[in-house]
N, C-alpha and C positions, 0 to 999 in steps of 0.2 A: 242186120248189119246196116240196111238202107237207112233205118232211123238214125243210127250213130253217124253215118255219113251226112246226113242232112244236118244233124246237130252241129257236126264240126264245121260244115259250110256256113252255117248260121252264126256260129262262134266267131269265124274268121270275119265275116260281115260286121257284126257288133264290135269287134275288136278293132276293125279299121275305122269305124265311126267313133268309138271311144278315143282311139289315137288321134284322129282328126281334131276332136274337141280339145283333147289336151295340147296338142300342138297349137291350136288357134288360141286358147285362152293363155297359155304360157307366153306365146310370142307377143300377143296384144299387151299383156301386163308388163312384159319386159321391155318392149320397144316403145309403146305408147305411153304407159304410165310409170315407166322407168323403176319398176319394181326389180329388185335384186333377183337374178335368175334362179337361185335355189328356193327363194320365197314364191317366186312365180310358179316354179315347177310343182311346189306343194299345192298351191291353189288350182293349178291345172289339174293335178292328180284327182283332187276332190271333185272337180266340175265333171271330169270324165267319168269319175266312179258312178254317177247318176246315169249316165248314159250307159255304161257297161251293166250296171245292176238291173235297170229296166229292160234293155235290150236282151240281155241273157236270161232273166227270168221269164219274161214274156215270150220273146220271139225264138230263142235258141231252145229253151227246155220246155216252153209252154206251162209254166207254173204260175200260181198266183202270187204276184209280186208283194202283197201285203201280209204274207204269212209271218206268224210270230217268229222272231229270231233269224229269219232268213237274211235280212239285210245285215244284221250284226255279223252272223257267220260270213257273209259275202264280204263286208268290210275287213274282217280279220284276215281272210284270204288274200284279199287285194293288197292290204298293208304288208303282209309277209311277202308277196311276189314282188311288190315294189322294193322292199328292203333286200331281197334275194337278187334282184336285178341290179341296184345300186351295188351290192357287196360283190357280184361277180364282176362288174365293169371296174370297181375299185381295184379288186385283187389281181385282174388280168392286165390292166393298163399301168398299175402301179408296180407291186412286187415282181410280177411275172414280165413286166415290160412288152406286152403285146400291143400291137396297135388298136386304137379304139375301134375301128370297123371289125376287127377280128373278135373283140370281146362282145360286140353287138351280135355277131353271128352265133356265139355260144348263148347268148341270152335269148335269142330268137328260137333256138333249138331246145332249150331247157324250160323256159318260164311259161309260154302259152301252153304246151301239153300239159304241164302240171296244173296250170289254173283250169283248163278245161275239166281234168278229172277230179280236182277238188270242188269245182262247181257242181259238176254233175252228180258225184256221190256224197257230197257233204253239205255245202254251202247252200246249194238250190235243190237238193235232192227232196222229193216227196216225203213227207213224214206221216207215219200211220196215226189214225186218230182224228 
């Protein structure tokens, strides 16, 4: 149980670093380079993806970052999480008429635990052989 607690704590730290990277890249592109927000957000997501992948593979789960297929699985999981995030925000702020902050609370409760579990047991799981 202590191992999982440590992984969760490291996952949160890596998530904070990746979120900070996403925020900095997106804001810089939008405010300084005048890139349209949704386009800046995609580039920021891709920039944060590297921080998240390396941080979680090496620091959180202690696995080899260059394993065959690991990055592809992590990318698929991250893209799906990004889509789930966007879908929840759209559905809750649009058709459901929730305030944005409330939709973000749902995203924070749903998406990070899912990405932790998928990372641990699929995307970054040790493979036999």
